[in-house]
KOLVEXDO-305871 format. One line per 4 residues: number of its first residue (from 1); their letters; for each residue x, y, z of N, C-alpha, C, O, CB. Coordinates in steps of 0.2 Angstrom, whole numbers, m for minus. Glycine has a CB too. Example, Ala and Ser with C-alpha at 12.3 -4.5 7.8 and 13.67 -1.06 7.14 Angstrom:
2
1	AS	66:m28:39:62:m22:39:66:m16:39:71:m17:42:57:m22:45  64:m11:35:68:m5:36:64:0:39:67:6:40:70:m3:29
END
This chain:
72
1	MAEV	4:m7:0:0:m1:0:2:6:m1:0:11:m4:m4:m1:5  11:7:5:12:12:4:18:14:m1:23:17:1:12:14:10  17:12:m8:21:10:m11:15:12:m16:16:18:m19:24:3:m9  12:10:m16:5:15:m22:5:22:m19:8:26:m22:m6:11:m20
5	VAKL	2:24:m13:m1:30:m9:7:35:m12:6:38:m17:m3:28:3  14:33:m9:19:38:m12:22:42:m18:26:46:m19:21:36:m10  15:36:m23:15:40:m29:10:44:m33:8:44:m38:18:36:m34  9:45:m28:2:48:m30:2:57:m30:6:59:m25:m5:44:m24
9	AGFR	m2:61:m34:1:65:m33:m3:72:m27:m9:73:m25:2:65:m39  1:75:m25:1:79:m18:4:76:m13:6:80:m9:m6:79:m15  6:70:m12:7:67:m7:11:70:m3:15:72:m7:9:61:m7  12:71:4:16:72:7:20:69:14:25:71:16:14:76:6
13	GASW	16:64:16:17:60:19:14:54:23:9:55:22:19:61:20  15:49:28:11:45:30:12:41:35:18:38:35:9:43:26  8:39:40:10:35:48:5:30:45:0:32:41:7:38:57  7:23:48:3:16:47:6:13:56:11:12:59:6:10:39
17	LRST	m3:13:58:m2:10:65:m6:4:66:m11:4:63:m4:15:70  m4:m1:70:m7:m6:70:m7:m9:77:m1:m11:80:m4:m10:65  m14:m10:80:m15:m12:87:m9:m17:89:m7:m22:86:m22:m15:87  m7:m16:94:m4:m23:99:m8:m26:101:m6:m32:100:m1:m22:105
21	EDPN	m13:m25:103:m18:m31:104:m20:m37:101:m20:m43:103:m23:m29:104  m22:m32:95:m26:m36:87:m21:m35:82:m20:m29:81:m34:m33:84  m18:m40:79:m13:m38:72:m19:m35:67:m19:m30:64:m10:m45:68  m22:m39:68:m30:m38:63:m32:m30:63:m36:m29:59:m37:m44:67
25	RSAS	m31:m25:68:m33:m19:68:m26:m15:65:m20:m16:66:m36:m18:76  m29:m9:62:m25:m5:60:m28:3:58:m33:4:57:m22:m9:56  m22:9:58:m22:16:56:m21:16:52:m19:11:50:m19:21:58  m20:24:47:m16:26:43:m19:36:42:m23:40:42:m16:20:35
29	ILLF	m13:34:43:m12:44:42:m12:45:35:m10:40:33:m5:48:45  m13:48:32:m10:50:26:m12:57:24:m17:60:25:m13:46:22  m4:62:20:m6:68:21:m5:68:14:m1:65:10:m3:72:25  m9:73:13:m10:75:2:m10:84:3:m12:85:9:m20:71:m4
33	DTRE	m9:89:m2:m11:93:m4:m15:99:m4:m16:105:m2:m11:92:m7  m19:92:m7:m26:95:m8:m33:91:m7:m33:85:m7:m26:97:m14  m40:93:m5:m43:86:m4:m43:83:m9:m41:77:m9:m49:86:m2  m44:87:m14:m44:81:m20:m41:77:m21:m42:72:m25:m43:82:m25
37	QAGA	m35:78:m18:m28:75:m20:m31:67:m14:m32:61:m15:m19:82:m16  m33:70:m8:m34:65:m4:m39:61:m6:m39:55:m4:m35:67:1  m44:62:m9:m50:62:m14:m48:54:m17:m50:48:m15:m51:68:m20  m44:56:m22:m40:52:m28:m35:45:m23:m34:39:m24:m33:60:m35
41	ALFA	m34:48:m19:m29:43:m12:m35:37:m11:m35:31:m11:m27:48:m4  m40:41:m9:m46:35:m4:m47:31:m13:m48:25:m13:m56:40:1  m48:34:m18:m49:29:m24:m46:23:m24:m47:17:m24:m47:32:m29  m41:28:m23:m33:22:m26:m34:16:m21:m36:11:m22:m23:27:m25
45	ASAV	m33:19:m14:m33:13:m10:m37:7:m8:m36:2:m6:m31:15:m5  m43:11:m9:m51:9:m10:m50:1:m15:m53:m4:m15:m56:17:m13  m44:3:m21:m46:m4:m28:m42:m6:m24:m44:m11:m20:m44:m4:m38  m35:m4:m22:m31:m8:m19:m34:m13:m13:m34:m19:m13:m26:m5:m17
49	LQKH	m37:m10:m9:m38:m15:m5:m43:m21:m6:m42:m27:m3:m40:m12:m2  m47:m19:m10:m54:m23:m13:m51:m28:m16:m55:m33:m15:m58:m19:m19  m46:m30:m19:m41:m33:m22:m39:m39:m18:m41:m45:m18:m35:m29:m24  m34:m35:m12:m28:m37:m9:m34:m41:m2:m36:m46:1:m22:m29:m7
53	RPTV	m35:m35:m2:m41:m37:7:m45:m34:9:m46:m30:13:m40:m36:14  m51:m38:4:m57:m38:4:m60:m34:9:m63:m29:8:m59:m44:3  m59:m36:16:m64:m37:22:m59:m29:26:m60:m26:32:m64:m48:28  m54:m27:20:m54:m21:25:m59:m15:23:m61:m15:17:m46:m17:26
57	AVRV	m60:m9:29:m66:m5:26:m62:0:26:m57:1:30:m73:m4:30  m62:7:19:m59:11:20:m62:16:21:m68:14:19:m56:13:16  m62:21:24:m67:29:27:m63:36:29:m58:36:32:m70:26:34  m66:40:27:m61:45:31:m66:46:36:m72:46:35:m59:52:27
61	AASG	m61:47:41:m62:48:49:m62:55:50:m66:58:54:m55:46:53  m58:60:47:m58:66:50:m54:70:43:m49:67:39:m55:67:60  m57:78:42:m55:81:37:m56:89:39:m60:91:43:m59:79:30  m53:93:36:m53:99:36:m48:102:33:m47:101:27:m52:100:42
65	PTTF	m42:108:35:m38:110:31:m32:105:29:m28:107:25:m37:116:33  m30:98:33:m30:94:31:m34:86:30:m38:84:35:m26:94:32  m34:84:26:m41:77:27:m35:73:29:m29:75:28:m48:73:19  m38:66:33:m38:62:36:m41:54:32:m47:54:32:m41:64:43
69	LAMA	m38:50:29:m40:45:28:m38:39:34:m33:38:37:m38:43:21  m45:35:35:m44:29:40:m46:24:36:m50:24:32:m48:30:46  m43:19:39:m43:10:36:m44:8:41:m39:8:45:m38:6:32  m49:4:41:m50:m1:49:m53:m7:47:m54:m12:51:m56:2:55
END
Protein backbone atom coordinates (compact mmCIF):
# COMPACT_ATOMS: atom_id res chain seq x y z
CA MET A 1 0.00 0.00 0.00
CA ALA A 2 2.79 2.44 0.86
CA GLU A 3 4.28 2.11 -2.62
CA VAL A 4 0.94 2.92 -4.27
CA VAL A 5 0.13 5.88 -2.03
CA ALA A 6 3.60 7.46 -2.22
CA LYS A 7 3.30 7.75 -6.02
CA LEU A 8 0.05 9.72 -5.93
CA ALA A 9 -0.05 13.43 -6.75
CA GLY A 10 0.21 15.70 -3.75
CA PHE A 11 1.47 13.04 -1.36
CA ARG A 12 3.26 14.58 1.65
CA GLY A 13 3.59 11.80 4.19
CA ALA A 14 1.98 8.88 5.97
CA SER A 15 1.92 6.97 9.20
CA TRP A 16 0.60 3.44 9.65
CA LEU A 17 -0.36 2.15 13.08
CA ARG A 18 -1.17 -1.41 14.18
CA SER A 19 -2.80 -2.48 17.43
CA THR A 20 -0.52 -4.37 19.81
CA GLU A 21 -3.56 -6.18 21.21
CA ASP A 22 -5.11 -7.18 17.88
CA PRO A 23 -2.76 -7.32 14.85
CA ASN A 24 -5.82 -7.31 12.55
CA ARG A 25 -6.65 -3.74 13.61
CA SER A 26 -4.75 -0.83 12.13
CA ALA A 27 -5.10 2.77 11.07
CA SER A 28 -3.29 5.09 8.71
CA ILE A 29 -2.82 8.82 8.44
CA LEU A 30 -2.13 10.06 4.92
CA LEU A 31 -1.23 13.67 4.14
CA PHE A 32 -1.87 15.34 0.77
CA ASP A 33 -1.71 18.89 -0.57
CA THR A 34 -5.43 19.13 -1.42
CA ARG A 35 -8.74 17.53 -0.56
CA GLU A 36 -9.08 16.43 -4.18
CA GLN A 37 -5.75 14.60 -4.04
CA ALA A 38 -6.78 12.94 -0.77
CA GLY A 39 -10.01 11.84 -2.47
CA ALA A 40 -8.00 10.31 -5.31
CA ALA A 41 -5.91 8.48 -2.69
CA LEU A 42 -9.07 7.14 -1.09
CA PHE A 43 -10.20 5.82 -4.48
CA ALA A 44 -6.78 4.25 -5.21
CA ALA A 45 -6.50 2.69 -1.74
CA SER A 46 -10.01 1.27 -1.99
CA ALA A 47 -9.20 -0.39 -5.32
CA VAL A 48 -5.99 -1.97 -4.02
CA LEU A 49 -7.55 -3.14 -0.76
CA GLN A 50 -10.66 -4.52 -2.49
CA LYS A 51 -8.38 -6.73 -4.57
CA HIS A 52 -5.95 -7.86 -1.86
CA ARG A 53 -7.81 -7.38 1.45
CA PRO A 54 -11.57 -7.27 0.69
CA THR A 55 -12.58 -7.30 4.37
CA VAL A 56 -10.76 -4.02 5.14
CA ALA A 57 -13.04 -0.98 5.34
CA VAL A 58 -11.68 2.32 4.03
CA ARG A 59 -13.29 5.54 5.21
CA VAL A 60 -12.60 9.19 5.83
CA ALA A 61 -12.45 9.67 9.59
CA ALA A 62 -11.73 13.40 9.67
CA SER A 63 -11.04 16.21 7.26
CA GLY A 64 -10.41 19.91 7.31
CA PRO A 65 -7.44 21.93 6.15
CA THR A 66 -5.83 18.49 6.20
CA THR A 67 -7.88 15.43 5.17
CA PHE A 68 -7.28 12.19 7.05
CA LEU A 69 -8.17 8.76 5.63
CA ALA A 70 -8.84 5.89 8.02
CA MET A 71 -8.59 2.22 7.08
CA ALA A 72 -10.05 -0.16 9.62
